[in-house]
N, C-alpha and C positions, 0 to 999 in steps of 0.2 A: 669812859665810852658812853656816848649819848644814849640815854634810855635803856641801857643794858644792865638790868637787875636780875638776880636769880629768878624772881617770879616771872618777869617778862620773857626771859630766855626759856623757861620751862613751858610757858604758854606757846611760844613760837615754834618749839620743836615737838610739842605733844608729850613732854616729859612730866615728871612729878618732882616738885621741890620738897626735899626733906631736910629740915634743919631749924636753926634758930629763927623765930618769927621776926625778931628785930633786924635780921640781916637780909630778909627776903626782898626788901626794896632799896637796898644799898647799891649804888652804881659801881660796877666793877671797873678795874683799871686796864685789864688786858685779858686776852684768851690765848693760851699756849697749849701745844700738844707735846712739847719737850719739857720734861720735869726739871731739867737743869735751868730753864729760863723762867720757872715759876716765880712770882713776886707777890709781895704783900698786897692784898686787895684785889688780886687777879683771879682768873678762872683757869682751871687745868682740865683738859680733855683727855681722859684715859682711853687709849686706843690699844686694842689687842692685835699685835702684829704676828708675823710668822715666827719671829725669834724672841721678841720681847713683848711683854704684856704691861701696858701703861698702868694698869690697876695696881701693879706691885709697887709703884712709886707714890701712891696716894698719901701714905703717912708722911713721907718726906715733904711733899708740897704743902701739906697743912702746917708742918713745922716752919716752913718758910713764910707762912702768913697768908696763904691762898684763902680767898673768901669762899669759893665754891668749887666743886669738882663735878664734871659731867661723867657719869659712870654707867656702865651696863650692868653692874653688879650692886646688890644691896650691901651697904657698908655696916660694920658693927655700930651699934648705938653709941653715940657720943664721939664718933670719929671726927665729925665735922659736917659742914653744910654740903649737900650734893643734890644734883638733878639726876634722877633715875630715868634712863632712856633705854630703848630697845637696841639701838645701833648708834654708836657715838659719831661716826663720820656722817651718817645721814642727818643726825641731830645738828651737827655743826653747819651743814649746808642750809638747813631751815633757819638756824640762828643768824647765819651770815646774810641770808636774804632779808630777814627782818631788820638787821642792822643797817643795810644799805638803804632801806626805806626811811630810816630815821635820819640819815645824813642828807638824802635827797640831792645827790650830786650826779652829774652825767658819767656814764660808763662807756668806755670804748672796749668792745670785746674783739679779740683777734684769734683767728684759727686758720688752718691750712695744713697742707702736708709738709711743706718745707718753709723755713724762714720765719716761723712764728716769733721766735725770740728776737732775731735781728730786726724784724719789723716792729715788734713791741718797743725795742730800745729806740728805734728811729722815731716812732710816733711820740713817745714820751719826751725825747730830746726836743722835738718841735713844740709840743704843748707846754713844756717847762719855760718857754720864752714868755708866756703870758699867764700861766696858771700854776698854782701849787699842785703838783702832779704826783700821784702814787702809782707805781708800776709793779707788776709781778716781779718778785725777786727770783733770779735764776729760772728754773723751770717749774715753779710752784703752780702748775696749771691743771691739776686733776681734781678729783672730788674732795681731796683733803687740802691740797695746795691752794686752790681757789678760795675756800673759806678763810684759811689762815692769812692769805693776802688781804682779803677784805677786812679782817680784824685789825690790820695795821692802820687802817684809815682813822683819821681824827677830824674833829669839827673844822679845823683850819684847812684841810685838803679841799681842793676845788674840782678835781676830776680824777678818775681812776682809769688806768690802762691795764686791762686784764687779759693775759694769755690763757687760752682754753684749748687743752689737748685731750684727745680721745683715741681709743683704738677699737672700740666696739660700737655697734648700733645702740642707740638709746642713751649713751653716756653724754653726748652733747646736749640733748634735751634736758638732762638733769643739771648740767652746768649752766645752761641758759636760764633755767628756772631760778637759779641762785642769783646770777648776775643781772638779768633783765636788761641787756645792753641797750643804750640809746644809739650807738653806732656799731655796726657789725663790719669787720674787715676780714676778708678771706684772701690769703696770699696766693694759693694755687691748689690744684687737685693732682696729686702725684701718686706714686706707687708705694705708699706707706701702709703698713698694717693690712696688706692684702691677705695675710693669713686669716684675718677675722672679717674683713670687709669685701673680699672677693675680687673686685676689679675697680677701676677708677670710677665707674658709675656708682658703685657701692660707697666709695670714698666721698663722692659728691653728695650722695643722699645723707650720709652720716654727718658730714660737716655742715650741711644746710640746716640741720636741726638747730643751729645757732639762731635761726630766724623765729623759732617757736615762741619766744618770749620777747621779741623785738618790740620796743615801745611804739605806739601808733604814729608818733611824730618823729620816728627815728630815721637813721641814715644807713645805707648799704654801700660799701666801698669794695670794689672787686678788681682783680687783675684781668684786664682785657686781653692779655696775651695768652690766657689759659683757655683752651678750646672747650672745656667743660663749664667754666664759670661764665663764658660769654653767652651760654644758653639761658642764663637767668635774666629775664626781662622785667619782671615786676614781682614784688613780694608784699602782700597786704596793702596793695595800692602804692607802694613806695618804689620809685624808679631807681635802680642802682646808679652809682657814679663809677665809671670805669677809668682805670689808669693803664698806661702802656706806652708803646713806642709809635703807634700810629695816630694820625690826626683825628681819627674817628673817636678817640678817647677824650673825655672831658679834661683830663690832666695827662699830658704826654711829654716825652723827652726826645730831643734830637741833639745833634752835634756831640754825640757821646765819644769820649776820648779817654782811653786807659792811661793812667799815670804810673804804671808798674805797680809795685806794692804800696805806693803812697796813696792810692785811691783811684777815683774815676770821676772825670769832669763831664758835665752835660749842661744843656739848656732846658729848663722846664717851662712848659706853656700851660697856662690856666685861663679860665674865663676872666680873671682879674688882671691878667698880664703875664709877662714872662720874666725869668731871671736866670742867670748863669750861676752854677754852684759846683763845688768840688766835694764829693762824698769822700770822707777820709779813710774809708775801708774799701779795698779793691773788689772788683767783680761786677758783672752786668746786673746780677740780682740786686746789688745794692742800689742801683738806679731805680729799680722797681720799688724797693723799700722807701727810697726818698720820695717817689711819686705817691705812695700810700700815705706817707707822713704829710706831704703837701695837701692831699685831698682832705685828710682829717683836719689839718690846721685851718684850711679854708672854712670847713663846716663850723669851726669854733671861733671864727672871727679874727684869726691872726693875719697880720699883714704879710706880704711877700718877703719883706726884709726880715721879719721875725722868723718866718719859715726857713729862709736861707741860713740864718744864723743858727737855728736849731739843727739843721742837717749837718752843718760844718762843725758843730760841737760834739757830734756823736763819738762815743768811746767804745772800743771793742770789749767783748765779754770773754772771759777765759773759756777756752774750749770751743769757741765759735769764731773761727777765722781770726784768732788773736795772734798778731805778729810779734814774736819775741826775738829781738836782736841780741846775740851774744858775741863774744870775741871771736868765736870760731864759725858759727852758723847763723843763718836767719831761719827761724823755726816758725812755720805756720801751724799754730795749734788749733786744729779744727776737729778734735777727736771726741767731742761730746756725743755726736750721733751721726748717722749716715744713712742715705737711701740713694737709689740710682740718680735722681735729679740733683741732689746736693753734691754727690760725688763728682758728677760731670762738671758741675759749676765750679767746684774748687780746683779740679784739674785744669779747667779752662783759664783760671787765674794764674796758677803755677806756671803755665807755659810762657807767660809774659814776664816772669821774673828774670833778673840779670844773673849771669854766671851759670854754674852747673846746677841742674834742677833734679831733685830726688823726691819721688812720691812714695811714702810709706803708708800702705793701705791695708785695711782689715775687713773682715766679713761684715755684711749688712744684714740685719735681722728682720724678722716678721714680714718676709716677702712671699710667703705661701708657696704653692706648688711650682711657681715660676722662678724660684730663687736662683737656680743654676743658670737659667737662660738670662736673667736680669744681670747677674754678675758678668756673664760673658759679654753682654751688650755694653756694659760699662768698659770692659776691657777693649772691645772693638773700637770704641770712641777714644780711649786713652792711647791706643796704638797709632792714632793719626796725629798726635801732639808731639811737639818738640820738647820731650822730657827725657833726661839723660839716663835715669835709672829708676826702676820700680822694685821696691821691696814689699812683698805681699805676705800676709800671714792669715792662716785660717783655712779650714777645709773648703769653704765656699769660694775663697779667693783663688783656688786652683783654676776655677772656671774663668775668673778675671784674667789670670795669667795666660790661659789658653787664648782668650779673645785678643789680648795684646799681640801675642806672637803670630796669630793668624793674620792680623792686620799688618804687622811689621815684624817679619821673621828675624830682623837684625836688632830688635829692641833688647836692651839690657834688663832682663827680668829675673829676679831671684824669688822663689816661693819657699815659704817656711810653713811647717805643719801647724805651728802655734806661736803665740806671742813670745814665749820664753826662748824658743829657738832663735827668733829674730833678735831678741835682746842680747843673746850671747854673741851674735855676729855683728851687732850694730856698729861698733867702733871701727871695724874693718871696712864697712860699706859706705860710710860717709866721710867726707874730707873737709878740710878748712875751706871756707868760702861758699859752701853749698847752701842753697835755699831748699829747705826740707818741709814738705807738706806731710802732716800726720793726720790721718782720717780713718775712722771706722765707726761702727755702731758702739754704743756705750758699753755693752756687755763684753766687748773685747778688751776693755781697760787699757786703751792706747795712751792714756795719760802717763803711764809708766814709761813710754817711749819719750814723751816730751820731757819728763823729769830726768831720764837718763841722758838725753842730749844736752840739757841745761847743765847737768852735773859735769859732763865731760868738758864743757866750755869754761868751767870755773878755774 
């Protein structure tokens, strides 16, 4: 890792290097927070978690040949080389910021209430047509995940696409301080984390902290369909580039045509020309993702043909509208997370599927005092759709069930107190040929439903 030595890492994070003098200026090979992945010549960050203390694994990583450990505790003399810090995760953030400066590659930072991961995947798919691109793995988007993603960068990488997720005020400021993005992309301002951020204006304020460390010659790319984002006119003298469905946006789409679960087609217009493309994942939101990818691609010199190829090469991510076809069912695995905006979006795609359509939905978290009302609102929307059966689990989803039935008293709705009650009844409620949407917030563990459906189909 370029210029990453124990001495320089200690200086970057304000820690103290304690160990062999001859090792102080040796370049490390990697930085890991998982002791199982420790390797000879690498660094291990000991993190004290709620259930496990990484400091307990320090002797084992030294046995594997780790060059240095980042530790909040003083180690017994002779244990091995270590950097003593006050707080390991904060130290990793400072070291990651230093490492990015050594590599001097452009960074695309992505945030928003909904669709961060799918937008990240789209932008990376586009940029990969021209550059060696590193992207955030999974949802490694917080104060620990962001540094660990950055530590995966190597000299040969040409651009980084980094997802940045927060739930409290001030957190985005700290992430932006690490990433110092050249390009900021915001997908939307929705009703996520209202428990901590209050309302959508609070969400806008918190997400806008991504601009705090935007580079002076940077770019801002925003969803022009979002009523909060469209109020951003200039940041640090930089005019945003908007994308959307109206011609007032610099990058816009028309001739949008759903292709069922096979994807969605559209024509994309840009200042450099237009092109027709089929996004291989269904949903109107995927057109917006494609527009964001187009806007970023143009900023980094890609041709329209390269952008089109990148969009059409997109692959789904497990748990995020991943379509699994089995001998018995078509499963839409969208169970990683949920909020009112994403729930409505996924239901809107399900209604266009062929055959009998079943929505298996669970509680949405972190919605604050309005949680009952917001679940009912989703139910009211769901009741207008051509969906054959709703299987709902969780105390909050009782409100969603009520909303469906208020809108459509004839709807086929079954509510279960919890996930396990639903699982016990699952085989009786779905049938061969069904298209089944599975969606809930992560804490509901609805991946168990996807696994159960897949197992039944074997």
